[in-house]
C-alpha positions as CSV (number, residue, x, y, z in Angstrom):
1,X,112.1,-35.6,-36.2
2,X,114.5,-38.4,-37.2
3,X,118.1,-38.8,-36.1
4,X,120.9,-40.2,-38.2
5,X,123.8,-42.2,-36.9
6,X,126.8,-44.3,-38.1
7,X,127.4,-47.9,-37.3
8,X,131.2,-47.8,-36.9
9,X,133.4,-50.4,-38.7
10,X,135.1,-51.7,-35.6
11,X,135.7,-55.0,-37.6
12,X,137.9,-55.0,-40.6
13,X,136.3,-54.1,-43.9
14,X,133.0,-53.1,-42.4
15,X,129.8,-54.7,-43.6
16,X,130.8,-55.9,-47.1
17,X,132.3,-59.4,-47.4
18,X,134.3,-58.9,-50.6
19,X,137.8,-58.8,-51.9
20,X,136.9,-55.9,-54.3
21,X,135.3,-53.6,-51.8
22,X,137.3,-51.0,-49.8
23,X,139.7,-52.8,-47.5
24,X,140.7,-51.4,-44.1
25,X,141.8,-52.2,-40.6
26,X,139.6,-51.0,-37.7
27,X,142.2,-48.7,-36.2
28,X,141.5,-46.0,-33.7
29,X,142.7,-43.4,-36.1
30,X,140.0,-44.5,-38.6
31,X,137.2,-44.6,-36.0
32,X,138.2,-41.1,-34.8
33,X,138.2,-39.7,-38.3
34,X,134.8,-41.2,-39.0
35,X,133.2,-40.0,-35.8
36,X,134.6,-36.5,-36.0
37,X,133.5,-36.2,-39.6
38,X,130.1,-37.5,-38.7
39,X,129.8,-34.9,-35.9
40,X,130.9,-32.1,-38.1
41,X,128.2,-33.1,-40.7
42,X,125.5,-33.1,-38.1
43,X,125.1,-36.9,-37.4
44,X,123.4,-37.5,-34.1
45,X,125.0,-40.7,-32.9
46,X,127.7,-43.4,-33.5
47,X,127.5,-47.0,-32.4
48,X,130.2,-49.6,-32.0
49,X,129.4,-53.3,-32.1
50,X,131.0,-56.0,-30.0
51,X,132.8,-58.8,-31.8
52,X,135.4,-61.4,-30.6
53,X,135.8,-63.7,-33.5
54,X,135.3,-63.2,-37.3
55,X,134.1,-65.2,-40.2
56,X,137.5,-65.9,-41.9
57,X,137.6,-66.4,-45.7
58,X,140.2,-64.7,-48.0
59,X,139.6,-61.3,-46.4
60,X,139.6,-62.7,-42.8
61,X,136.4,-60.8,-42.4
62,X,136.0,-59.4,-38.8
63,X,139.0,-61.4,-37.6
64,X,140.4,-58.0,-36.6
65,X,138.2,-56.0,-34.2
66,X,138.5,-53.4,-31.5
67,X,136.7,-53.1,-28.2
68,X,133.7,-50.8,-28.2
69,X,133.8,-49.6,-24.5
70,X,137.4,-48.5,-24.6
71,X,136.8,-47.0,-28.1
72,X,133.9,-44.8,-26.8
73,X,135.9,-43.8,-23.7
74,X,138.7,-42.7,-26.0
75,X,136.4,-40.8,-28.4
76,X,134.4,-39.0,-25.6
77,X,136.9,-36.2,-25.0
78,X,137.6,-35.8,-28.7
79,X,133.9,-35.0,-29.6
80,X,131.4,-32.5,-28.3
81,X,127.9,-33.2,-29.6
82,X,127.5,-36.7,-31.1
83,X,126.0,-39.5,-28.9
84,X,128.3,-42.4,-28.4
85,X,126.9,-46.0,-28.0
86,X,129.0,-49.0,-27.0
87,X,127.8,-52.6,-27.2
88,X,127.8,-54.8,-24.1
89,X,127.1,-58.5,-23.8
90,X,126.2,-60.1,-20.4
91,X,128.5,-63.0,-21.3
92,X,131.6,-60.8,-21.2
93,X,130.8,-58.2,-18.5
94,X,129.5,-58.2,-15.0
95,X,126.6,-55.7,-14.8
96,X,128.1,-53.9,-11.8
97,X,131.3,-53.4,-13.8
98,X,129.3,-52.0,-16.8
99,X,127.4,-49.6,-14.5
100,X,130.7,-48.2,-13.2
101,X,132.3,-48.0,-16.6
102,X,129.2,-46.3,-18.1
103,X,129.1,-43.7,-15.3
104,X,132.6,-42.4,-16.0
105,X,132.3,-42.4,-19.8
106,X,129.0,-40.6,-19.4
107,X,130.7,-38.0,-17.2
108,X,133.6,-37.5,-19.6
109,X,131.2,-37.2,-22.6
110,X,129.0,-34.7,-20.8
111,X,126.0,-37.0,-20.9
112,X,126.5,-38.4,-24.4
113,X,127.0,-42.0,-23.6
114,X,124.6,-45.0,-24.2
115,X,124.7,-48.7,-24.3
116,X,123.6,-51.2,-26.9
117,X,122.7,-54.4,-25.2
118,X,123.1,-57.7,-27.0
119,X,122.3,-61.1,-25.5
120,X,125.5,-62.7,-26.8
121,X,124.3,-65.4,-29.2
122,X,127.5,-66.2,-31.0
123,X,128.8,-69.5,-29.7
124,X,132.3,-69.4,-31.2
125,X,133.1,-66.0,-29.8
126,X,132.4,-67.0,-26.2
127,X,133.4,-70.6,-26.3
128,X,136.9,-69.7,-27.2
129,X,137.3,-67.7,-24.0
130,X,135.4,-70.1,-21.8
131,X,132.4,-67.8,-21.4
132,X,129.8,-69.8,-23.3
133,X,127.0,-71.2,-21.0
134,X,126.1,-74.1,-23.3
135,X,123.8,-74.4,-26.2
136,X,120.7,-74.2,-24.0
137,X,121.6,-70.5,-23.6
138,X,120.1,-69.9,-27.0
139,X,116.7,-70.5,-25.4
140,X,117.1,-68.3,-22.3
141,X,119.5,-65.6,-23.4
142,X,116.9,-62.8,-23.1
143,X,115.9,-63.9,-19.6
144,X,119.6,-63.8,-18.7
145,X,120.0,-60.3,-20.3
146,X,116.8,-59.1,-18.5
147,X,118.3,-59.9,-15.1
148,X,121.6,-58.2,-16.2
149,X,119.6,-55.1,-17.3
150,X,117.6,-54.9,-14.1
151,X,120.8,-54.8,-12.1
152,X,122.2,-52.2,-14.3
153,X,119.2,-49.9,-14.1
154,X,119.0,-50.3,-10.3
155,X,122.7,-49.5,-9.9
156,X,122.2,-46.2,-11.9
157,X,119.0,-45.3,-10.1
158,X,119.9,-46.0,-6.5
159,X,123.7,-46.6,-6.3
160,X,123.1,-49.8,-4.3
161,X,122.0,-53.3,-5.6
162,X,120.7,-56.3,-3.8
163,X,119.4,-58.8,-6.4
164,X,118.7,-62.5,-6.1
165,X,117.7,-63.9,-9.4
166,X,118.0,-67.2,-11.3
167,X,121.3,-66.2,-12.9
168,X,122.7,-63.3,-10.8
169,X,123.2,-63.1,-7.0
170,X,124.2,-59.7,-5.7
171,X,124.1,-58.7,-2.1
172,X,124.3,-55.1,-0.8
173,X,126.6,-53.9,-3.7
174,X,127.6,-50.3,-3.7
175,X,127.7,-48.6,-7.1
176,X,128.6,-45.0,-6.6
177,X,128.7,-42.4,-8.0
178,X,125.6,-42.5,-10.1
179,X,125.4,-41.1,-13.6
180,X,124.2,-37.5,-13.6
181,X,121.6,-38.1,-16.3
182,X,119.9,-40.9,-18.2
183,X,122.0,-43.5,-20.0
184,X,120.1,-44.6,-23.1
185,X,119.7,-48.3,-23.7
186,X,119.4,-49.8,-27.2
187,X,118.8,-53.4,-28.3
188,X,118.3,-55.1,-31.7
189,X,116.3,-58.1,-30.8
190,X,114.1,-59.2,-33.7
191,X,112.6,-62.4,-32.3
192,X,109.3,-62.1,-30.4
193,X,111.3,-62.6,-27.2
194,X,113.9,-60.0,-28.3
195,X,111.2,-57.4,-29.0
196,X,109.6,-58.0,-25.6
197,X,113.0,-57.3,-24.0
198,X,113.1,-54.0,-26.0
199,X,109.6,-53.2,-25.0
200,X,110.4,-53.8,-21.3
201,X,113.8,-52.1,-20.9
202,X,115.2,-50.3,-24.0
203,X,114.8,-46.7,-25.1
204,X,115.4,-47.6,-28.8
205,X,115.2,-50.6,-31.0
206,X,117.3,-51.3,-34.1
207,X,115.2,-53.0,-36.7
208,X,115.2,-53.6,-40.5
209,X,115.6,-50.7,-42.7
210,X,116.6,-50.8,-46.4
211,X,113.0,-49.9,-47.5
212,X,109.9,-48.3,-46.0
213,X,107.9,-51.5,-46.1
214,X,110.4,-53.4,-44.0
215,X,110.6,-50.5,-41.5
216,X,106.8,-50.3,-41.3
217,X,106.5,-54.0,-40.5
218,X,109.3,-53.9,-37.9
219,X,107.9,-50.7,-36.2
220,X,104.4,-52.3,-36.1
221,X,105.8,-55.4,-34.3
222,X,107.6,-53.2,-31.8
223,X,104.5,-51.1,-31.1
224,X,102.5,-54.3,-30.6
225,X,105.0,-55.6,-28.1
226,X,105.2,-52.3,-26.2
227,X,101.5,-51.4,-26.1
228,X,100.5,-53.5,-23.1
229,X,103.5,-52.2,-21.1
230,X,102.7,-48.6,-21.6
231,X,106.1,-47.9,-23.1
232,X,107.0,-46.4,-26.5
233,X,110.6,-47.1,-27.3
234,X,111.8,-45.4,-30.5
235,X,112.6,-47.4,-33.6
236,X,116.0,-47.0,-35.4
237,X,116.2,-48.4,-38.9
238,X,119.5,-49.7,-40.2
239,X,120.9,-49.9,-43.7
240,X,124.1,-50.0,-45.8
241,X,124.4,-47.1,-48.2
242,X,126.3,-47.3,-51.5
243,X,126.4,-43.8,-53.1
244,X,127.3,-43.0,-56.7
245,X,127.2,-39.9,-58.8
246,X,124.2,-41.5,-60.6
247,X,122.1,-44.6,-59.9
248,X,124.1,-46.4,-62.7
249,X,127.4,-45.4,-61.0
250,X,126.3,-46.8,-57.7
251,X,125.1,-50.0,-59.4
252,X,128.5,-50.4,-60.9
253,X,130.1,-50.4,-57.4
254,X,127.7,-53.1,-56.3
255,X,128.5,-55.2,-59.4
256,X,132.2,-54.8,-58.6
257,X,131.7,-55.9,-54.9
258,X,129.6,-58.8,-56.0
259,X,132.3,-60.1,-58.4
260,X,134.7,-60.2,-55.4
261,X,132.3,-61.8,-52.9
262,X,134.3,-63.6,-50.2
263,X,132.5,-66.9,-50.4
264,X,134.5,-68.4,-47.5
265,X,133.6,-65.5,-45.2
266,X,129.9,-65.7,-46.2
267,X,130.0,-69.4,-45.5
268,X,131.7,-68.8,-42.2
269,X,129.0,-66.3,-41.3
270,X,126.2,-68.7,-42.3
271,X,127.8,-71.5,-40.2
272,X,127.9,-69.3,-37.1
273,X,124.3,-68.0,-37.5
274,X,123.1,-71.6,-38.1
275,X,124.1,-72.6,-34.6
276,X,121.3,-70.4,-33.3
277,X,118.2,-72.7,-32.9
278,X,115.7,-69.9,-32.8
279,X,113.5,-69.6,-35.9
280,X,112.0,-66.1,-35.7
281,X,115.0,-63.8,-35.1
282,X,117.8,-62.1,-36.9
283,X,119.9,-65.3,-37.1
284,X,117.3,-67.1,-39.2
285,X,116.9,-64.0,-41.4
286,X,120.6,-63.7,-42.1
287,X,120.9,-67.4,-42.9
288,X,118.0,-67.4,-45.3
289,X,119.0,-64.2,-47.1
290,X,122.6,-65.5,-47.8
291,X,121.6,-69.0,-48.6
292,X,119.2,-67.7,-51.3
293,X,121.8,-65.3,-52.7
294,X,125.5,-65.3,-51.9
295,X,125.6,-61.6,-51.4
296,X,128.7,-59.7,-50.1
297,X,126.4,-57.4,-48.1
298,X,125.8,-58.3,-44.5
299,X,122.2,-59.3,-44.2
300,X,121.8,-59.3,-48.0
301,X,120.6,-55.8,-48.7
302,X,121.8,-52.2,-49.4
303,X,120.5,-48.8,-50.3
304,X,122.1,-48.1,-53.6
305,X,121.9,-45.0,-55.8
306,X,122.6,-41.3,-56.4
307,X,122.3,-38.8,-53.6
308,X,118.7,-38.0,-54.6
309,X,117.7,-41.7,-54.9
310,X,119.2,-42.4,-51.4
311,X,117.5,-39.3,-49.9
312,X,114.1,-40.3,-51.4
313,X,114.4,-43.8,-49.8
314,X,115.5,-42.4,-46.5
315,X,112.7,-39.8,-46.5
316,X,110.2,-42.6,-47.1
317,X,111.7,-44.5,-44.1
318,X,111.6,-41.4,-41.9
319,X,107.9,-40.9,-42.7
320,X,107.0,-44.4,-41.3
321,X,105.2,-43.9,-38.0
322,X,107.4,-44.8,-35.1
323,X,110.8,-44.2,-36.8
324,X,113.1,-42.3,-34.5
325,X,116.3,-42.7,-36.4
326,X,118.3,-44.4,-39.1
327,X,121.7,-46.0,-38.5
328,X,124.0,-46.1,-41.6
329,X,126.9,-48.1,-42.8
330,X,128.9,-47.3,-45.9
331,X,131.1,-49.2,-48.3
332,X,133.8,-46.5,-47.9
333,X,133.2,-44.8,-44.5
334,X,135.4,-41.8,-44.8
335,X,134.3,-40.8,-48.3
336,X,130.7,-42.0,-47.6
337,X,130.3,-39.8,-44.5
338,X,131.5,-36.7,-46.4
339,X,129.3,-37.4,-49.4
340,X,126.3,-38.2,-47.3
341,X,126.8,-35.0,-45.2
342,X,127.2,-32.7,-48.1
343,X,125.1,-34.3,-50.8
344,X,122.3,-36.3,-49.1
345,X,121.6,-34.5,-45.8
346,X,120.4,-31.3,-47.6
347,X,117.8,-33.4,-49.3
348,X,116.4,-35.1,-46.2
349,X,113.1,-34.3,-44.5
350,X,112.4,-34.7,-40.8
351,X,115.8,-33.6,-39.5
352,X,116.1,-32.2,-36.0
353,X,117.3,-28.7,-35.6
354,X,121.0,-28.8,-34.8
355,X,124.3,-27.0,-35.2
356,X,127.3,-28.7,-36.8
357,X,130.1,-29.2,-34.3
358,X,133.3,-27.3,-34.5
359,X,136.5,-29.3,-34.4
360,X,137.6,-29.8,-30.8
361,X,141.0,-28.6,-29.5
362,X,142.0,-32.2,-28.9
363,X,141.3,-33.2,-32.6
364,X,144.2,-35.2,-33.9
365,X,145.2,-35.4,-37.6
366,X,142.8,-37.5,-39.7
367,X,143.6,-40.5,-41.9
368,X,143.0,-40.8,-45.6
369,X,140.1,-42.7,-47.0
370,X,140.6,-46.5,-47.3
371,X,141.7,-47.7,-50.7
372,X,139.4,-50.0,-52.6
């Protein structure tokens, strides 16, 4: 069975760097609408990224962002079935503080909370607040995150932590109460070191995902990294979906977005990723994809077509061994979630058995779709 989730647009305009794509601010009202619609359509999870500084350009891409931990805490009582993942970086949080925050959000959500762990590679984000550890951090960031994660897991398991590592020093720290159940951990490391971190600590990995061949290659690398450890973390593919009534209609949307590509924002993104000196991870992939083609799509790719075409591609991805889920972004999230739920989901194979959620009593009025 394969789960489907939504990668929330907690940065303005989501994952398209263009003046002609749908434009929207990352308000709480928008996030609430998207998550409640996703839950009602049977989506399994929603994930919010962590971002402190954007890429600029004409659209000020991702200059406007909201915090993922407080977002998921706010959404927990307004939802009932969907899993809620917030992103955490060890450069901006103490692991004991994260353990405490996660326990309460998990309680409020009834066991539906998880954490997406990122090492915190983006120099400009952390340097502006005095949290950057120097450019040598690029080389040891997953060692730093590993110690952070060990502390986190010990806190949840025992309620007390004594840890003396290279980067963290904690003595007889009390961390009670403990979460009632298991708090899932996700990570998207794509370098060999990043995959090893996933293999050692995470329940799920976010990898490539716009076609089955990419997913198969990513899943195989994860399986190879995990085999010697006796662990089998699930693999979540990730892709942007641009739906149209027909393939030609969807292609016209892509052509429109391409005409309005925010070159300044794309260049800002390339500059930031170029700071990362690693050569086998996501930073290098993003730089190469956008240098070769000034695409408005984050990472350079998208799944484009009619509901049947999109469903066929997703069914192929779902059939790849090791695929546990697919995380989706959309050009227009409100319309996209509705169309995906009503027109694509009935065409999907490998779906888990589930019941669509009824609106909660606390549901507030929704907002209209963003205007493109």
